[in-house]
SEVEXBA-624104 format. One record per residue: residue in one letter; x negated, y negated, z negated of N, C-alpha, C in turn. Coordinates in steps of 0.1 Angstrom, whole numbers, padded with zeros to 4 digits, always signed. Example, Ala and Ser with C-alpha at 12.3 -4.5 7.8 and 13.67 -1.06 7.14 Angstrom:
<nodes>
A-0132+0057-0078-0123+0045-0078-0132+0033-0078 S-0128+0022-0071-0137+0011-0071-0129+0000-0079 
</nodes>
This chain:
<nodes>
M-0773-0539-1398-0769-0528-1386-0762-0532-1375 Q-0768-0531-1365-0764-0534-1350-0752-0529-1346 V-0744-0536-1341-0730-0530-1335-0729-0530-1324 G-0729-0525-1313-0729-0523-1299-0717-0515-1294 V-0719-0516-1277-0709-0505-1273-0717-0501-1264 E-0717-0486-1265-0722-0475-1260-0716-0471-1247 D-0727-0462-1239-0720-0457-1224-0710-0450-1229 G-0700-0445-1224-0689-0434-1229-0674-0442-1225 A-0667-0430-1231-0655-0434-1231-0649-0447-1235 H-0656-0448-1248-0649-0461-1258-0656-0475-1251 A-0666-0474-1243-0671-0486-1238-0663-0488-1227 D-0652-0484-1221-0644-0486-1210-0633-0498-1218 H-0631-0492-1229-0621-0501-1236-0622-0514-1238 F-0637-0521-1236-0640-0531-1239-0649-0539-1228 R-0643-0530-1215-0652-0536-1203-0642-0543-1195 P-0642-0558-1191-0630-0564-1184-0629-0557-1171 G-0615-0557-1167-0613-0554-1153-0603-0561-1149 R-0597-0559-1139-0584-0563-1133-0571-0563-1143 G-0565-0577-1145-0556-0577-1157-0562-0575-1171 G-0575-0578-1171-0582-0579-1184-0585-0567-1195 L-0581-0557-1191-0586-0546-1197-0584-0534-1190 L-0594-0523-1188-0590-0513-1181-0576-0505-1184 A-0575-0495-1172-0564-0486-1172-0568-0474-1184 G-0580-0475-1186-0580-0461-1195-0578-0466-1208 S-0579-0481-1214-0579-0489-1226-0563-0484-1234 P-0564-0482-1245-0550-0478-1250-0543-0494-1250 L-0551-0503-1253-0542-0514-1252-0537-0518-1238 A-0542-0512-1229-0538-0513-1216-0525-0510-1216 Q-0519-0498-1222-0509-0491-1222-0498-0503-1226 C-0500-0509-1235-0490-0520-1243-0485-0529-1230 P-0471-0529-1230-0462-0538-1216-0467-0552-1219 H-0470-0554-1233-0471-0570-1237-0489-0573-1235 A-0499-0561-1229-0513-0570-1228-0512-0578-1215 V-0523-0588-1220-0526-0601-1212-0543-0598-1209 S-0545-0609-1200-0559-0611-1200-0568-0615-1212 L-0578-0612-1218-0584-0618-1229-0590-0635-1222 R-0593-0634-1210-0597-0644-1207-0585-0656-1204 A-0572-0651-1206-0560-0663-1204-0558-0666-1218 L-0562-0658-1226-0555-0662-1240-0559-0678-1244 P-0569-0684-1238-0570-0698-1244-0558-0707-1235 V-0558-0701-1221-0547-0710-1213-0534-0709-1218 L-0531-0698-1224-0518-0695-1229-0515-0701-1238 A-0526-0702-1249-0523-0712-1262-0523-0725-1258 L-0529-0731-1248-0528-0745-1247-0513-0745-1238 S-0511-0737-1232-0499-0738-1224-0489-0740-1235 R-0489-0734-1246-0480-0727-1256-0475-0741-1264 D-0490-0747-1267-0488-0763-1273-0482-0773-1263 M-0485-0774-1251-0479-0780-1245-0463-0781-1244 A-0462-0767-1243-0447-0766-1244-0438-0769-1251 T-0446-0769-1266-0439-0771-1279-0440-0788-1281 L-0448-0796-1272-0449-0809-1276-0433-0813-1273 D-0428-0820-1280-0414-0828-1276-0418-0842-1272 L-0419-0845-1262-0421-0857-1256-0410-0870-1260 R-0398-0862-1262-0386-0873-1266-0392-0880-1281 S-0397-0871-1290-0399-0876-1304-0414-0886-1299 L-0423-0883-1291-0435-0891-1287-0432-0902-1282 V-0422-0904-1274-0415-0919-1271-0408-0923-1278 L-0400-0918-1289-0396-0923-1297-0405-0931-1307 M-0418-0918-1312-0426-0925-1322-0434-0937-1318 S-0439-0938-1302-0444-0949-1299-0433-0962-1299 G-0423-0961-1295-0415-0971-1297-0413-0979-1313 L-0414-0969-1319-0414-0972-1335-0428-0982-1336 M-0440-0976-1334-0451-0985-1337-0449-0995-1329 G-0444-0998-1316-0439-1012-1310-0433-1019-1319 L-0422-1013-1325-0413-1022-1335-0424-1029-1349 L-0430-1019-1351-0439-1021-1363-0449-1035-1360 L-0454-1035-1346-0464-1043-1343-0458-1055-1340 A-0442-1055-1334-0436-1068-1331-0432-1074-1344 F-0430-1067-1353-0428-1075-1368-0442-1084-1370 M-0452-1077-1369-0465-1083-1375-0468-1096-1368 L-0467-1094-1352-0471-1104-1345-0461-1116-1348 F-0446-1113-1351-0439-1122-1354-0440-1131-1366 F-0447-1124-1378-0451-1130-1390-0465-1137-1388 L-0470-1133-1378-0483-1138-1378-0479-1153-1370 R-0472-1152-1361-0468-1163-1352-0463-1175-1364 L-0455-1172-1377-0451-1180-1384-0459-1184-1397 S-0472-1177-1396-0481-1183-1406-0494-1190-1398 Y-0497-1187-1383-0508-1193-1377-0504-1205-1373 P-0517-1214-1371-0512-1229-1364-0507-1227-1353 R-0497-1241-1348-0491-1236-1334-0502-1237-1324 S-0511-1243-1326-0525-1244-1315-0525-1228-1310 I-0523-1221-1318-0523-1204-1316-0513-1201-1308 R-0513-1201-1295-0497-1200-1288-0499-1187-1281 G-0486-1182-1281-0485-1169-1271-0480-1155-1283 L-0482-1158-1296-0477-1146-1305-0463-1142-1304 G-0454-1154-1301-0442-1149-1301-0440-1143-1291 L-0443-1145-1276-0440-1140-1263-0447-1123-1265 W-0459-1120-1274-0464-1107-1274-0451-1099-1285 S-0449-1105-1297-0440-1102-1306-0428-1095-1298 A-0420-1103-1288-0408-1102-1278-0413-1089-1270 A-0425-1088-1267-0431-1077-1257-0427-1065-1263 H-0434-1062-1276-0432-1050-1282-0418-1051-1286 A-0412-1058-1289-0394-1056-1292-0388-1053-1279 W-0392-1055-1269-0385-1049-1253-0392-1038-1252 V-0404-1034-1255-0409-1017-1253-0401-1010-1259 F-0399-1013-1276-0390-1005-1284-0379-1001-1280 L-0373-1013-1273-0359-1010-1270-0356-1001-1257 S-0370-1004-1249-0371-0992-1237-0373-0977-1242 T-0380-0977-1249-0381-0962-1256-0371-0957-1261 L-0362-0964-1268-0347-0960-1268-0339-0954-1260 L-0339-0963-1248-0335-0957-1234-0338-0946-1231 F-0352-0946-1229-0360-0935-1220-0357-0924-1229 A-0356-0922-1244-0357-0913-1251-0339-0908-1251 G-0331-0911-1244-0317-0909-1242-0316-0902-1226 R-0325-0897-1222-0324-0890-1209-0317-0878-1213 G-0308-0876-1204-0299-0862-1203-0288-0866-1215 V-0285-0877-1224-0277-0878-1232-0269-0888-1227 W-0273-0901-1222-0265-0912-1219-0267-0912-1206 P-0260-0923-1198-0259-0921-1183-0272-0923-1177 D-0275-0919-1166-0287-0921-1158-0290-0933-1155 F-0279-0944-1156-0280-0956-1147-0289-0964-1162 V-0285-0958-1175-0290-0968-1185-0305-0962-1189 T-0305-0951-1185-0320-0942-1191-0331-0941-1182 I-0325-0947-1168-0334-0948-1158-0338-0962-1152 V-0327-0967-1148-0329-0980-1139-0331-0991-1152 L-0322-0993-1164-0320-1003-1173-0335-0998-1181 A-0336-0987-1183-0349-0987-1192-0361-0989-1185 N-0362-0990-1170-0375-0994-1165-0374-1009-1163 L-0363-1014-1163-0362-1027-1161-0368-1035-1175 V-0362-1029-1187-0364-1036-1199-0379-1031-1200 L-0387-1023-1200-0398-1020-1197-0407-1029-1190 L-0402-1034-1178-0405-1043-1169-0407-1057-1179 A-0396-1059-1185-0395-1074-1191-0407-1074-1205 G-0404-1061-1211-0416-1062-1222-0431-1064-1216 I-0437-1056-1203-0449-1059-1197-0451-1074-1191 V-0440-1080-1187-0442-1095-1183-0444-1104-1199 S-0438-1100-1204-0439-1108-1217-0455-1107-1222 Y-0459-1092-1223-0474-1093-1225-0483-1103-1217 H-0479-1104-1203-0487-1113-1194-0484-1125-1196 A-0473-1132-1203-0471-1143-1204-0472-1151-1215 G-0476-1138-1226-0481-1144-1239-0495-1145-1235 I-0501-1137-1230-0517-1140-1227-0518-1151-1218 A-0507-1157-1207-0511-1167-1202-0507-1180-1211 R-0502-1179-1222-0498-1190-1230-0511-1190-1239 F-0515-1180-1244-0528-1178-1253-0538-1190-1247 F-0540-1189-1234-0551-1195-1230-0548-1210-1225 G-0534-1212-1229-0532-1228-1223-0527-1226-1207 R-0522-1215-1200-0520-1212-1187-0505-1217-1187 E-0500-1218-1174-0487-1222-1171-0480-1207-1167 V-0469-1204-1172-0460-1192-1169-0452-1197-1158 F-0452-1190-1146-0444-1189-1136-0431-1180-1139 W-0422-1182-1146-0408-1174-1148-0403-1169-1134 W-0403-1178-1125-0397-1174-1112-0400-1163-1104 R-0416-1161-1106-0424-1149-1098-0418-1140-1102 W-0416-1135-1121-0414-1125-1125-0399-1121-1122 A-0392-1131-1120-0375-1129-1116-0377-1123-1102 V-0382-1127-1095-0385-1120-1080-0389-1109-1081 L-0400-1105-1089-0403-1090-1089-0394-1082-1098 L-0384-1086-1106-0375-1076-1111-0366-1074-1100 L-0363-1085-1093-0356-1082-1085-0358-1074-1072 V-0372-1073-1069-0375-1063-1058-0377-1050-1064 L-0378-1050-1076-0381-1036-1082-0370-1025-1085 A-0358-1038-1087-0345-1028-1091-0339-1022-1081 P-0337-1022-1068-0334-1016-1058-0339-1001-1057 P-0352-1002-1054-0359-0985-1052-0358-0979-1068 L-0357-0984-1081-0354-0975-1090-0338-0974-1091 Y-0330-0981-1086-0315-0977-1084-0317-0965-1074 W-0322-0965-1061-0322-0954-1052-0328-0942-1059 Y-0339-0943-1062-0344-0933-1066-0341-0925-1080 G-0329-0933-1086-0325-0928-1098-0311-0923-1100 M-0303-0933-1090-0286-0929-1089-0285-0922-1076 V-0288-0926-1066-0282-0923-1052-0295-0912-1044 D-0305-0910-1047-0312-0901-1041-0323-0899-1055 P-0317-0889-1064-0327-0889-1077-0342-0884-1073 N-0354-0890-1075-0367-0885-1075-0376-0892-1083 Y-0381-0883-1094-0387-0889-1105-0403-0894-1099 N-0407-0886-1090-0422-0887-1084-0418-0899-1078 A-0408-0903-1070-0409-0915-1062-0409-0927-1071 R-0401-0926-1083-0400-0936-1090-0414-0938-1098 L-0420-0926-1102-0432-0930-1104-0444-0937-1096 V-0442-0934-1086-0452-0941-1076-0451-0957-1077 V-0438-0959-1079-0434-0974-1077-0438-0979-1089 V-0434-0972-1100-0438-0982-1112-0453-0981-1118 C-0460-0970-1114-0477-0971-1114-0480-0980-1106 L-0476-0982-1097-0483-0995-1088-0483-1007-1095 V-0468-1007-1097-0464-1022-1104-0469-1023-1116 W-0469-1017-1127-0476-1015-1141-0489-1021-1136 S-0497-1012-1128-0512-1012-1129-0517-1025-1124 G-0510-1032-1114-0510-1046-1110-0512-1056-1122 I-0497-1058-1128-0497-1065-1139-0509-1064-1152 F-0514-1049-1154-0525-1046-1166-0538-1053-1160 L-0541-1050-1147-0553-1057-1141-0554-1070-1140 S-0541-1077-1138-0541-1094-1140-0540-1099-1157 M-0539-1089-1163-0541-1093-1178-0553-1087-1183 A-0562-1080-1178-0574-1081-1178-0580-1092-1174 W-0578-1096-1161-0588-1108-1156-0585-1119-1164 L-0572-1123-1168-0570-1133-1173-0579-1133-1187 I-0577-1124-1195-0587-1123-1208-0603-1124-1206 W-0607-1118-1196-0619-1118-1193-0628-1131-1190 R-0616-1138-1180-0622-1152-1175-0620-1164-1184 H-0610-1161-1193-0609-1171-1206-0611-1171-1217 A-0617-1157-1221-0617-1157-1235-0633-1156-1236 P-0641-1157-1247-0651-1157-1251-0657-1142-1251 R-0669-1135-1248-0672-1122-1248-0677-1120-1262 T-0663-1117-1270-0664-1111-1283-0660-1096-1281 F-0660-1091-1295-0655-1077-1295-0640-1079-1292 P-0633-1088-1296-0618-1085-1294-0616-1085-1281 T-0625-1096-1274-0620-1093-1257-0625-1082-1250 R-0635-1074-1254-0639-1062-1247-0632-1055-1253 F-0625-1052-1264-0618-1043-1266-0603-1042-1259 T-0598-1055-1259-0587-1055-1253-0587-1053-1235 V-0597-1057-1230-0599-1054-1219-0602-1040-1214 I-0609-1035-1221-0612-1019-1219-0600-1013-1221 T-0590-1013-1232-0581-1009-1233-0571-1010-1218 L-0571-1020-1217-0560-1024-1203-0568-1016-1191 L-0579-1016-1190-0585-1011-1176-0585-0995-1182 L-0586-0988-1193-0585-0973-1195-0571-0972-1191 H-0562-0977-1193-0547-0973-1191-0544-0978-1177 V-0550-0985-1169-0548-0987-1157-0554-0975-1150 G-0565-0969-1152-0572-0956-1150-0561-0943-1152 V-0555-0945-1161-0545-0934-1164-0532-0933-1153 L-0528-0948-1152-0518-0951-1146-0520-0945-1129 L-0534-0949-1125-0538-0945-1113-0540-0928-1108 L-0543-0920-1120-0543-0908-1122-0529-0904-1118 R-0519-0909-1126-0506-0905-1124-0499-0906-1110 F-0502-0919-1105-0498-0923-1093-0505-0911-1079 F-0516-0906-1086-0519-0896-1074-0515-0884-1079 S-0512-0880-1089-0508-0865-1095-0494-0865-1086 A-0484-0877-1082-0472-0880-1080-0472-0871-1065 W-0482-0874-1059-0485-0871-1042-0490-0856-1040 M-0492-0848-1050-0498-0833-1050-0483-0823-1051 P-0485-0815-1044-0477-0807-1043-0471-0797-1055 M-0462-0801-1062-0458-0795-1074-0445-0797-1076 A-0437-0790-1089-0423-0788-1090-0417-0802-1093 E-0405-0804-1090-0403-0818-1093-0403-0818-1111 E-0407-0829-1114-0407-0833-1128-0401-0841-1133 G-0398-0844-1148-0390-0852-1152-0400-0862-1161 L-0392-0872-1170-0401-0879-1180-0404-0869-1192 L-0394-0862-1197-0399-0853-1208-0398-0842-1207 T-0403-0836-1190-0408-0826-1190-0420-0821-1193 P-0422-0810-1204-0437-0812-1212-0448-0804-1205 T-0454-0809-1191-0463-0804-1186-0477-0814-1190 R-0486-0807-1187-0500-0813-1194-0502-0827-1186 V-0497-0826-1174-0501-0840-1168-0490-0853-1175 Q-0478-0848-1176-0470-0856-1184-0471-0857-1198 S-0477-0849-1203-0480-0850-1218-0491-0863-1220 L-0502-0861-1208-0514-0869-1211-0508-0885-1209 Y-0499-0881-1198-0494-0899-1193-0483-0903-1202 V-0474-0897-1212-0468-0903-1222-0475-0906-1231 G-0483-0897-1236-0493-0900-1249-0499-0910-1248 S-0506-0914-1234-0516-0923-1233-0506-0937-1235 N-0496-0938-1230-0487-0950-1230-0485-0955-1246 A-0483-0945-1254-0484-0946-1269-0497-0951-1274 L-0506-0944-1270-0517-0950-1276-0524-0965-1271 M-0519-0967-1257-0520-0980-1253-0514-0992-1259 L-0501-0985-1264-0490-0996-1272-0498-1000-1284 L-0503-0992-1292-0507-0993-1302-0524-1001-1301 A-0531-0998-1294-0543-1005-1288-0542-1019-1283 L-0533-1021-1276-0526-1032-1271-0525-1041-1281 G-0514-1037-1291-0512-1047-1303-0523-1049-1309 M-0530-1042-1314-0544-1043-1322-0551-1055-1315 G-0553-1051-1303-0562-1063-1295-0559-1074-1294 M-0542-1078-1293-0537-1089-1294-0540-1098-1309 I-0538-1087-1322-0539-1096-1333-0554-1098-1336 L-0565-1089-1330-0577-1092-1330-0581-1106-1323 L-0575-1108-1309-0577-1120-1305-0572-1131-1311 A-0559-1131-1314-0554-1144-1323-0563-1144-1337 G-0567-1132-1343-0577-1135-1353-0589-1143-1351 D-0596-1141-1338-0607-1146-1336-0605-1162-1332 R-0593-1161-1324-0594-1176-1324-0589-1186-1335 L-0584-1178-1345-0580-1185-1356-0597-1191-1365 R-0607-1178-1366-0617-1182-1368-0626-1193-1359 A-0622-1194-1344-0630-1201-1341-0626-1214-1344 E-0615-1219-1346-0609-1229-1350-0613-1236-1364 F-0612-1226-1372-0617-1230-1383-0631-1235-1383 E-0638-1229-1375-0653-1233-1375-0655-1244-1367 H-0644-1249-1360-0646-1260-1352-0643-1271-1362 I-0633-1269-1368-0631-1277-1378-0641-1284-1390 A-0650-1273-1395-0657-1275-1402-0670-1281-1398 S-0673-1279-1385-0683-1287-1380-0682-1297-1369 H-0668-1302-1370-0667-1313-1360-0659-1326-1368 D-0661-1338-1364-0654-1347-1370-0644-1350-1362 P-0633-1349-1372-0619-1352-1367-0612-1360-1358 L-0619-1371-1359-0615-1383-1350-0623-1385-1336 T-0636-1383-1336-0640-1384-1324-0645-1371-1320 Q-0644-1356-1329-0645-1345-1324-0663-1343-1317 V-0673-1350-1324-0685-1351-1321-0691-1341-1335 L-0701-1336-1336-0706-1326-1347-0705-1339-1361 T-0705-1330-1370-0706-1335-1383-0723-1335-1388 R-0721-1346-1399-0738-1348-1403-0745-1333-1408 R-0736-1325-1417-0743-1315-1420-0748-1306-1410 V-0738-1300-1402-0745-1293-1389-0750-1298-1380 F-0752-1311-1380-0762-1316-1369-0776-1317-1374 M-0775-1319-1387-0791-1316-1395-0797-1303-1393 D-0787-1295-1395-0790-1279-1396-0796-1276-1381 A-0790-1282-1371-0795-1280-1360-0809-1288-1357 C-0809-1299-1358-0822-1306-1361-0833-1302-1365 Q-0829-1294-1378-0842-1289-1383-0847-1278-1375 Q-0838-1268-1370-0843-1255-1364-0849-1261-1350 E-0847-1272-1344-0849-1277-1331-0866-1283-1335 L-0867-1290-1346-0881-1294-1349-0888-1282-1353 A-0885-1274-1359-0890-1263-1363-0897-1254-1349 R-0891-1255-1336-0889-1248-1325-0903-1257-1317 C-0900-1271-1320-0909-1278-1312-0927-1277-1319 R-0925-1277-1331-0939-1273-1339-0945-1263-1335 R-0935-1250-1333-0942-1236-1326-0948-1237-1316 H-0939-1243-1307-0948-1243-1291-0951-1258-1286 G-0951-1267-1294-0959-1280-1295-0953-1287-1284 R-0939-1287-1285-0930-1297-1277-0926-1309-1281 S-0916-1317-1274-0912-1330-1279-0897-1329-1282 M-0893-1338-1290-0879-1339-1292-0876-1356-1299 A-0867-1358-1294-0863-1374-1300-0849-1375-1307 L-0850-1384-1313-0835-1388-1322-0832-1402-1317 L-0820-1406-1317-0813-1417-1317-0804-1418-1323 L-0808-1429-1332-0796-1433-1343-0792-1448-1336 M-0775-1449-1337-0768-1456-1331-0759-1464-1341 D-0758-1475-1339-0748-1482-1349-0739-1494-1340 I-0728-1492-1341-0718-1504-1332-0722-1517-1339 D-0722-1528-1334-0725-1540-1337-0714-1545-1341 H-0713-1552-1350-0702-1562-1359-0688-1552-1359 F-0690-1539-1362-0676-1530-1363-0667-1536-1370 K-0668-1540-1382-0665-1543-1394-0652-1555-1386 A-0659-1565-1381-0650-1578-1375-0638-1570-1365 V-0641-1559-1360-0635-1552-1350-0620-1548-1359 N-0624-1540-1369-0615-1537-1378-0608-1549-1384 D-0611-1559-1389-0606-1570-1395-0596-1579-1383 T-0601-1579-1373-0594-1583-1363-0584-1577-1357 H-0586-1566-1352-0574-1556-1343-0568-1547-1354 G-0574-1543-1364-0570-1534-1373-0574-1520-1368 H-0571-1512-1379-0579-1500-1381-0578-1491-1372 Q-0562-1492-1366-0560-1482-1353-0569-1486-1340 T-0571-1498-1339-0579-1499-1327-0594-1498-1330 G-0597-1498-1345-0612-1494-1344-0612-1480-1344 D-0606-1471-1346-0605-1459-1345-0606-1454-1330 R-0597-1461-1323-0597-1460-1306-0611-1461-1298 V-0616-1473-1307-0631-1479-1306-0640-1467-1305 L-0640-1461-1318-0648-1450-1323-0648-1438-1312 L-0637-1436-1309-0633-1423-1301-0639-1429-1287 D-0636-1439-1281-0643-1443-1269-0657-1445-1266 F-0664-1447-1278-0675-1447-1278-0683-1433-1280 A-0678-1426-1288-0681-1410-1286-0681-1406-1273 Q-0670-1406-1267-0667-1402-1253-0675-1407-1242 R-0676-1421-1243-0688-1425-1233-0702-1422-1236 I-0706-1418-1247-0717-1412-1250-0718-1397-1244 T-0710-1392-1249-0709-1377-1244-0711-1376-1227 G-0704-1384-1219-0705-1383-1206-0721-1383-1203 L-0728-1387-1210-0742-1393-1202-0750-1379-1208 L-0744-1372-1214-0755-1361-1222-0755-1348-1212 R-0769-1345-1215-0770-1331-1208-0765-1319-1219 R-0763-1307-1212-0759-1295-1219-0763-1292-1234 P-0780-1292-1237-0786-1292-1250-0784-1300-1259 D-0780-1312-1253-0781-1327-1261-0770-1325-1274 L-0773-1333-1283-0764-1326-1298-0762-1343-1301 L-0747-1350-1304-0743-1359-1309-0734-1359-1321 A-0738-1365-1328-0730-1364-1345-0726-1379-1348 R-0714-1379-1356-0710-1391-1363-0717-1391-1380 F-0722-1401-1381-0734-1398-1397-0723-1405-1404 G-0714-1413-1399-0705-1420-1409-0702-1432-1406 G-0691-1437-1408-0680-1449-1400-0687-1453-1388 E-0695-1463-1386-0697-1467-1369-0711-1466-1366 E-0718-1454-1373-0731-1449-1370-0732-1435-1362 F-0738-1434-1354-0742-1420-1347-0756-1416-1346 V-0757-1405-1341-0772-1399-1340-0770-1388-1331 L-0782-1392-1323-0780-1381-1310-0795-1375-1308 L-0796-1362-1308-0805-1354-1307-0811-1350-1292 L-0820-1353-1287-0826-1353-1273-0835-1337-1272 P-0834-1327-1272-0845-1318-1270-0855-1320-1258 E-0865-1315-1260-0878-1315-1247-0871-1329-1241 T-0874-1339-1250-0876-1354-1243-0888-1361-1251 T-0895-1367-1241-0908-1376-1248-0901-1391-1251 Q-0909-1400-1255-0904-1412-1261-0900-1420-1247 D-0910-1419-1237-0903-1428-1227-0889-1422-1221 E-0887-1411-1219-0876-1405-1215-0864-1408-1225 A-0869-1410-1238-0856-1411-1247-0854-1427-1249 L-0862-1434-1244-0859-1448-1240-0850-1453-1228 A-0853-1446-1222-0848-1448-1206-0832-1442-1212 V-0830-1429-1218-0816-1427-1222-0809-1438-1229 A-0816-1445-1238-0812-1451-1245-0805-1466-1240 E-0814-1470-1231-0810-1480-1221-0798-1478-1213 R-0794-1466-1208-0783-1461-1205-0773-1462-1214 I-0772-1460-1227-0761-1457-1236-0760-1473-1234 L-0768-1485-1236-0765-1495-1239-0755-1503-1228 A-0760-1498-1216-0752-1504-1202-0739-1497-1203 R-0737-1486-1206-0724-1476-1206-0715-1484-1219 V-0721-1485-1230-0712-1490-1238-0706-1506-1240 A-0714-1515-1231-0712-1529-1228-0702-1529-1217 E-0700-1517-1208-0691-1517-1199-0673-1520-1204 P-0666-1533-1198-0653-1532-1207-0643-1522-1204 A-0636-1519-1217-0627-1507-1218-0612-1514-1219 E-0606-1507-1212-0592-1514-1212-0581-1510-1222 G-0579-1524-1229-0570-1521-1241-0577-1523-1252 L-0593-1526-1254-0602-1522-1263-0608-1538-1264 P-0614-1542-1275-0622-1550-1277-0635-1549-1272 P-0646-1558-1265-0659-1556-1262-0667-1549-1274 I-0674-1542-1272-0683-1539-1283-0699-1539-1275 T-0709-1541-1283-0723-1535-1280-0728-1526-1292 V-0739-1520-1291-0747-1513-1302-0760-1512-1301 S-0767-1511-1315-0780-1514-1313-0787-1498-1318 I-0798-1493-1311-0802-1482-1310-0816-1483-1315 G-0819-1471-1326-0832-1467-1330-0839-1455-1327 V-0849-1457-1321-0855-1444-1312-0868-1434-1319 A-0869-1426-1322-0878-1420-1331-0885-1404-1321 T-0896-1403-1320-0897-1390-1317-0906-1381-1325 N-0909-1368-1324-0914-1361-1334-0932-1362-1333 R-0938-1357-1343-0948-1361-1344-0956-1346-1345 P-0967-1341-1342-0974-1327-1348-0973-1324-1363 D-0972-1332-1371-0974-1332-1387-0962-1334-1392 E-0952-1337-1387-0938-1336-1392-0931-1323-1394 A-0928-1316-1404-0922-1307-1408-0908-1308-1413 D-0903-1321-1417-0891-1322-1422-0882-1333-1412 I-0868-1330-1408-0862-1338-1400-0861-1350-1410 D-0859-1351-1423-0855-1366-1428-0866-1375-1425 T-0881-1372-1422-0889-1379-1422-0888-1383-1407 L-0886-1379-1397-0880-1381-1386-0870-1392-1382 L-0858-1386-1391-0847-1396-1390-0849-1407-1398 A-0857-1412-1407-0862-1420-1414-0869-1432-1408 R-0878-1428-1399-0883-1432-1387-0875-1442-1375 A-0863-1431-1370-0854-1436-1363-0847-1447-1368 D-0840-1446-1383-0835-1455-1392-0843-1468-1390 K-0855-1467-1394-0865-1479-1393-0863-1487-1380 A-0862-1481-1370-0862-1487-1357-0849-1494-1355 L-0835-1487-1358-0825-1491-1359-0824-1506-1367 Y-0830-1506-1377-0828-1520-1387-0839-1530-1379 Q-0849-1525-1372-0855-1536-1364-0846-1542-1352 A-0840-1532-1346-0832-1535-1335-0821-1548-1343 K-0816-1545-1353-0805-1555-1354-0812-1565-1359 D-0823-1566-1366-0829-1581-1371-0835-1588-1358 E-0839-1577-1345-0842-1587-1333-0830-1592-1326 G-0813-1591-1331-0806-1596-1326-0796-1588-1321 R-0796-1573-1324-0783-1567-1320-0786-1565-1302 N-0778-1553-1301-0775-1550-1287-0788-1546-1278 R-0795-1537-1285-0809-1538-1281-0816-1525-1286 V-0824-1518-1280-0835-1506-1284-0847-1510-1290 E-0851-1503-1302-0863-1503-1307-0867-1488-1309 S-0883-1485-1308-0886-1472-1313-0897-1475-1324 A-0897-1461-1330-0908-1462-1341-0919-1451-1337 
</nodes>
């Protein structure tokens, strides 16, 4: 059955007019009648009016306190090489304290809930920034932040105590907070690898900067004087975004620390602890992949197997600590001669191997001669050493890296048999 509105008196009851209902409608006689189109707006306004911003501020502070404890315990359990966790924990603790002071607006003195609360929040934001700087091994210039605090305190006091003006305070803090958050985003993007934790944290910071700038411009618009806890839609968005940003920023910091820990474990597993060159297992995997690539595309690669001459005599004469320093110096000298795609590994003891992608036999021999000359140069505080090198390049029929390595090893023993401190090729 079709239900509709027919022409006639009853149709007027459903036809919108001024005030939302025609004068002929019985509903229009009701003193509480309102426009049907206004109902969603009124519902939204009612929701905003019932949103208790004081509770939202306190809830965000409690989230900050929880994150402070989490970051503190991460600091205790993570290696000391992951720095900044203590400052991030302190930052969330400062933010928690500031939310307690902000929530006391109208109950405690204005100096406490306006001036002191904003300065405590500044201490928290500065701790975020300092923690990021420490995380990436950057120096923290505390005196600069002290100057910022001294510069920010007078306008907060003036517009909080002498000439109370919430919008004026809002303009000041939105500009300052935005600048600090942008600096944090730049530090992370510049120094961190392009992983999910990096992108997540940077996007979080940039989104919050966007909210701060929107709130900055809204403070200039003609509107009634607002306060921190006035439940308007704009203010609710502002306070709510602060709470979400606090949670997301804490998650981002935990993700950054976890990503750094994973990278350190991977480095430990793939690098020799003394010389910091690749381990044998990782190197062999990389060589096998490079050999497969060379076979597919008809390219050339070379292996240089190197052995320090008479290294046992160095240990016996000068001690094992000096021997370790000789190994480290040897690895550093060779690393300084390499291109970006070249790979150096320690095969055990005083034996090292070098992978040279996209390298012919003549080019590999030239590299080996440069290594001979560089190693023979005197090193301050270390005994003189020489090195023997065996060179082998891939053949079209070779599918196994062990075959190529065996030919390089044969060339190395030939170099030793011929008197050491020389290069031989297979």
